[in-house]
C-alpha positions in Angstrom: 67.6 98.3 127.2 67.7 97.7 123.4 68.5 100.5 121.4 66.1 101.3 118.7 66.6 103.8 115.7 63.5 105.4 114.0 63.6 107.8 111.2 60.5 110.1 110.4 59.7 111.8 107.2 59.0 115.4 107.9 55.4 116.2 107.3 51.8 117.1 108.6 51.4 113.6 109.4 54.7 112.2 110.1 55.7 109.0 108.4 58.5 106.5 109.7 60.9 105.3 107.3 60.9 101.6 107.0 64.2 99.6 108.0 66.1 97.9 105.9 68.5 94.8 107.0 71.8 94.2 105.5 70.6 91.0 104.2 73.7 89.8 102.4 77.3 89.3 103.0 77.9 91.6 100.0 76.3 94.4 101.6 78.1 93.8 104.7 81.3 94.2 102.7 80.0 97.4 100.9 79.6 98.8 104.3 83.1 98.1 105.5 84.4 100.0 101.9 82.1 102.8 102.7 83.8 103.2 106.4 86.9 102.9 105.0 86.2 106.0 102.2 84.5 107.8 105.0 85.8 106.8 108.6 83.9 109.8 110.0 80.5 107.5 109.4 82.4 105.7 112.7 83.8 108.8 114.5 85.6 111.8 113.4 88.1 111.4 116.2 89.6 108.4 114.8 92.2 108.0 112.0 92.0 104.2 110.5 95.3 102.5 110.4 94.4 98.8 109.6 91.8 96.6 107.7 91.7 92.4 108.0 94.7 92.3 110.2 95.4 88.9 111.1 96.0 88.3 114.7 97.7 85.0 114.2 95.3 83.3 117.1 93.1 82.3 114.1 91.0 85.5 113.7 91.0 88.9 111.7 90.4 92.1 113.2 87.9 94.4 111.0 89.5 97.7 111.4 92.0 99.2 113.3 92.1 103.1 114.2 94.1 105.2 116.2 92.4 107.9 118.6 93.9 111.6 118.9 95.9 110.3 122.4 97.6 107.4 120.4 95.1 104.7 121.7 94.3 102.0 119.6 90.6 101.3 118.5 90.0 98.0 117.4 86.8 97.8 115.6 84.6 94.5 115.1 81.8 94.5 112.7 78.7 92.4 113.0 76.1 91.8 110.2 73.1 91.2 112.4 72.5 91.0 116.1 75.5 90.7 117.9 75.5 87.9 120.3 77.7 87.6 123.7 80.4 85.6 121.8 81.3 88.7 120.0 82.6 89.9 123.5 84.7 87.2 123.9 86.3 87.3 120.3 86.7 91.4 120.7 88.5 90.9 123.8 91.1 88.1 122.7 91.7 90.5 119.8 92.4 93.2 122.2 94.8 90.9 124.1 96.6 90.5 120.6 96.5 94.4 120.5 97.9 95.1 123.8 101.2 93.1 122.9 102.0 94.7 119.6 105.1 96.7 119.3 105.5 100.5 117.9 107.0 98.7 114.9 104.3 96.3 114.2 101.9 99.1 114.3 103.4 101.3 111.8 103.8 97.8 109.6 100.3 97.3 109.9 99.8 101.2 108.8 102.1 100.7 106.0 100.0 97.6 104.6 96.9 99.5 104.9 98.1 103.1 103.3 101.0 101.9 101.4 104.1 104.5 101.0 102.4 106.5 103.7 104.2 107.2 107.4 102.4 106.5 110.3 104.1 109.4 112.3 103.8 111.9 109.4 100.0 111.0 108.9 99.3 111.1 112.7 100.8 114.5 112.9 98.8 116.1 110.0 95.2 114.3 110.8 95.4 115.3 115.1 98.1 118.4 114.8 100.5 116.9 117.2 103.5 114.3 117.3 102.6 110.5 117.7 103.8 109.8 121.4 105.1 106.2 120.8 105.6 105.6 124.8 101.6 105.3 124.8 101.8 102.5 122.2 99.3 100.5 122.8 98.9 100.6 126.8 95.3 102.2 126.3 92.9 100.9 123.7 89.6 100.4 122.7 87.1 97.9 121.7 84.4 98.8 119.6 81.4 96.3 118.1 79.5 97.5 115.2 76.2 96.0 115.0 72.6 96.5 113.8 71.3 95.1 117.1 72.7 93.7 120.5 70.6 91.1 122.9 70.1 92.0 126.4 73.0 89.5 127.7 75.4 91.3 125.3 74.4 94.7 126.6 74.8 93.5 130.3 78.3 92.2 129.9 79.2 95.3 127.9 78.1 97.5 130.8 79.6 95.1 133.4 83.1 95.6 131.5 82.4 99.3 131.3 81.9 99.6 134.8 85.0 98.0 135.5 87.2 100.4 133.5 87.3 97.8 130.5 86.9 100.3 127.2 84.1 98.8 125.2 81.4 100.0 123.5 78.8 99.1 120.7 77.8 101.5 117.8 74.6 100.6 116.4 73.7 101.1 112.5 70.4 100.6 111.0 69.4 101.3 107.5 66.2 102.8 106.3 64.5 103.4 102.9 63.2 106.5 101.9 62.2 106.1 98.0 65.0 105.0 96.4 67.5 106.5 98.7 68.9 104.1 101.4 69.8 106.2 104.4 72.4 105.1 107.5 71.4 105.7 111.2 74.1 105.3 114.0 73.7 105.4 117.9 76.1 104.4 121.0 75.5 102.1 123.3 77.4 104.2 125.5 78.1 107.7 124.9 81.9 107.7 123.7 83.1 110.5 126.6 81.4 108.2 129.3 83.7 105.2 127.9 86.5 104.6 130.3 90.1 104.1 128.4 91.5 101.1 129.5 94.4 100.9 131.8 
């Protein structure tokens, strides 16, 4: 069942706010910048470690993060409706992530946060040591989109039912006077999404 956002202005006679779409590529790039500036827009539980990483397989991963359990989170942003091809692309990228060594992950972080140390920043962020043995043996796939077609939703649900940690985070924009607002909703509540083994 597709996720539908709605925001209502509180009043005696409530009125829904008008939806706005990320109509241009520039607005979409601005969204990526907002996420880098405030990663909590995606999740308070993640630490961003990379942006626009080339997989060497002809693609670029929009964002990479680490979760408190040291698992790698692959984040793929799609401007409009996410077609089923996005799932195949994300799975392809995940196969690349799975092969990364701890040194390669540290190098990705160094490119993202020049002069910073991944182990130190992980300890500061999460309050415990980074267990490099975990590496990326467990990882999560998150597709960020404004909507999802029924076929893609079925595929994501199917993969989750088989313990592949893939999820969709929906963002929708709304206009309130001169302000633009952003809402988010998960396809599968994050506590329900399994970790990939």
